[in-house]
N, C-alpha and C positions, 0 to 999 in steps of 0.2 A: 460476434459474428463466428459463425463455424468457419474451419479451416477449408479452402478448397483445394480439391484434388487435379492435378494437372498432368496430362500426358503432353511430353514434347515430341513433335514430330522433327527428328534430325539430331542425331548423336556427336556431332562434330564441336568446333570452338565454339561457335555462336551458340549452340543449345546449351553447353556447359555455364555459360554465361548466364542465358535466361535461368538453367535451374538456380543459380544464386540470388539471383533476383527472387525467383517463388521463395525460397528457402528465408530470404531475409525478409519477405514480406510476410511471414508465418503460415504460408501455404505447404502445401505438400507435393512434391514431384513424386508420381505412381511410377514413372518410368520413362524412357524414350522408345520410337519407332525409328527404325533405320535400316535404310537397304544392304548394307555393308555386314556381310554376315560373319567378319573377324570382329565386330564388335559387341561384346557381351555384356559390358557396365561403365558405367562412367561415375566416378566417384561413389561407387557402391550403390549408384541406383540401376538397377538391370535395365536392358534394351530389350524390350518383350516382343518384339518382332517387327517386320515388316511395315513398309507405309501401306501397303494395299490392308493391312490388318486394322486400319483405323475404325472400318466398321463394326469391328469385336467389340470395340471401346467405344462407341460414340454416345450410347446414353447412361454412361456410368462418370467419365468426367469431361475437366474442362480440356480443351487442346489450344497450344499455341505452335506456330510451325517458326522453330528454331534454326533458321537456314538463311544465310546471308545472302546467299544470291536472288536476286529480284525476280529472274526468270521461272526458277524452280519455286520460289515462295507462290509467285502468281499461280503457276499450273496447280500447285496442292491446294491455294485458297479455290480456286477456280472449280475443282472438282469435286469439292466439300464445302459446298456453301452454309449446309444446315448445322455443321459444328456447334458446338457452345464455346466461342474462343475466349480465351484468358488473355486479358491485358494484364502487361508485367510493366509495372513500375518501381524502380529502386528506391528505396526508403530516403535515399539522400539528395534525387531529384526535388527541384524547386517548380513546382507547377503553378501559376498565377491563375488569379480569378479568372473566370468564364472561358476557360480553355476547356476543349473538348478533344479527346483521343480516343481514336477508333477502335473496335474490336480486333483482338489479336496482335495489337501493336507493343513494340518492346521500347521502354524508354531507359536507358542505363545510369550508370553511378554519374553522379555530377551534373548532370544535364539540367538547365534552365528554361524552362520554357514561360514566355511571358505573357501578359492578359489578354483574352481573347484572338488566341491564335486557335485555328482549326486542325487536325492532323486526323488522318485518313485510317482505314484498316491495314493491317499488316505491314506497318511502318517498323523501320526502326531509326530509334533517334539515340545514335551511338554517345559512348563516354564523354563526357564534358561540353559535349555541344551546345550551342547558344542558341536559341529561337525567339526572336525578337516578339513584340506586341504586334497582332492583328494579321500575322501569316497564316497562311493557307497551304496544307502538302497534302497532296491529294494520297490515294492508297498506293501500297507497294513501295515506296521510295523509301531510300535509305541516305541518312543523314548521316555521315561519318565522323569519328572522336576529331574534337577540339574543331567544329566545323562552327563557322559563326553565320547565321542567318537573320538578317537586319528587318525592321520593320515593313509590314505591309509586302511582304514578298509573298508570291504566288508561285508554287512550285506544282508541277501535273504528275502524273503516274507513273511510277514503274523507273523514276528517276534513281540517280546515284551520284550524290556529292561529296567527293573525295575529300580523305582526312585533311584538316586543316585548310579548308576552302572558305572563302568569304564570300556571300552575297549581299551586295549593297541594297537601301531600300528600296522600295516600290518596284524591284525588278520582276518580271514574270517570265518563267520558263517553261516550256513546252513538256509533254509527255517524253518519256524514253531519251531523256538527255543525261550524257554520263559528263561529270565535271571532273576533269583531273586533279591530285592531290594538290595542294597548296595554290591553286587558282584564287583568282579574283573576279568575281562577274559584274560588268559595272551599264550592260546593255542587256536589253530583253532577248532571250535566246527563243527564235519562234519556231526552229525544225528542229527535230531529234538529231544526235548525233555526237560525237566526243570531242570536247572540247577542252583545251588546256591551257594554261598560262594566266600573264599578267598584263593585260587584260584577258579574260579567257576567249579564246576562237577557236574556231572549228577545224578541226583536222580532218574528221572522216562521218 
């Protein structure tokens, strides 16, 4: 299968990790687009323009949004729905049978996604996260490193599950929820907000 040629939107830390995944998957990073004029290249990969220059390259390359901030990623995705989005899956990730991973999502090194899980578009499943069976994660959600999402959990759009968090089985989490690092969620979270602690509680 011919290698895919990919443009990464965003040339910061998250974009660098995605570039590494693309290389390790046997595909080619053609360049970055970033609005910071001081960025010229990342690991010898050129920054070819600003984010507004997407249209210049849209017919030539696959794209992935290499930006960790959910709201920025959402804005770019909504403004550019017709791009040919690349799904980045690290070769060390373990993907179970019947798993669906949406376009533009990044799955980092050491991730485990178990059977019959459904992950939306433009999500981040970060390093060494465990997503168990029959989980639903809607688009634009970020599951941080070393997080454990137990079986049959449903997580809404544009959520951020902080590093080292645990969500026990059969929990429902509404859209736009932020879970603090190290939190443990044992009850449904039915309104947007920031939740921290063990068990997680809403603080804002």
